[in-house]
C-alpha positions as CSV (number, residue, x, y, z in Angstrom):
1,M,-31.1,-10.0,-21.4
2,S,-29.3,-9.2,-24.6
3,D,-26.6,-11.4,-26.1
4,D,-25.2,-8.5,-28.2
5,R,-22.0,-8.2,-26.3
6,P,-18.9,-9.6,-27.9
7,K,-17.7,-12.9,-26.4
8,R,-14.5,-12.8,-24.5
9,E,-11.8,-15.4,-24.9
10,S,-11.3,-17.5,-21.8
11,M,-8.2,-16.8,-19.8
12,S,-6.2,-19.2,-17.6
13,I,-5.8,-18.5,-13.9
14,E,-2.1,-17.9,-14.6
15,E,-2.8,-15.3,-17.3
16,A,-5.4,-13.6,-15.1
17,T,-2.9,-13.5,-12.2
18,V,-0.1,-12.0,-14.4
19,S,-2.5,-9.5,-15.9
20,N,-3.7,-8.5,-12.4
21,M,0.0,-8.2,-11.2
22,W,0.9,-5.8,-14.0
23,E,-2.2,-3.7,-13.5
24,I,-1.4,-3.4,-9.8
25,A,2.2,-2.5,-10.7
26,A,1.0,0.3,-13.0
27,I,-1.3,1.6,-10.2
28,V,1.7,1.6,-7.8
29,E,3.8,3.5,-10.4
30,V,1.0,6.2,-10.8
31,L,0.7,6.6,-7.1
32,E,4.5,7.1,-6.7
33,R,4.7,9.5,-9.7
34,K,1.9,11.6,-8.2
35,G,3.8,11.7,-4.9
36,L,1.0,10.1,-3.0
37,C,3.1,7.3,-1.6
38,T,6.4,5.4,-2.2
39,K,6.9,1.8,-3.2
40,Q,8.4,1.4,0.3
41,D,5.1,2.6,1.9
42,L,3.1,0.1,-0.1
43,Y,5.6,-2.7,0.6
44,D,5.2,-1.9,4.4
45,I,1.4,-2.1,4.1
46,I,1.6,-5.4,2.2
47,T,4.1,-6.8,4.7
48,E,1.7,-5.8,7.6
49,S,-1.3,-7.3,5.8
50,R,0.6,-10.6,5.2
51,R,1.6,-10.6,8.9
52,K,-2.0,-10.3,9.9
53,N,-3.1,-13.0,7.4
54,S,-0.6,-15.8,7.2
55,R,-2.4,-17.3,4.2
56,A,-1.4,-14.2,2.2
57,R,2.3,-14.9,2.3
58,I,4.0,-15.4,-1.0
59,P,7.7,-15.6,-1.9
60,E,9.6,-12.4,-2.6
61,T,10.4,-13.7,-6.1
62,A,6.8,-13.1,-7.1
63,F,7.3,-9.4,-7.5
64,P,7.8,-8.3,-11.1
65,E,11.5,-7.3,-11.8
66,P,11.0,-3.5,-12.2
67,Y,9.3,-3.4,-8.8
68,L,11.9,-5.3,-6.7
69,L,12.7,-3.1,-3.7
70,T,16.5,-3.5,-4.0
71,D,17.2,0.2,-3.0
72,V,15.5,-0.1,0.4
């Protein structure tokens, strides 16, 4: 196996989590702009998934500010 690939800097679990959160937020934004779904549709799916898997529950404050569903 070749070691020619550049080495990546390590990332903390917090940094990885925040990075993942913003990537998902961007995907949600694209889906909404394309008219494929609304943020409410996704929120409903997430809520249902959390209901089915109680370990997946997180506080509402974990959503990034631009994606808080205050208009619902």
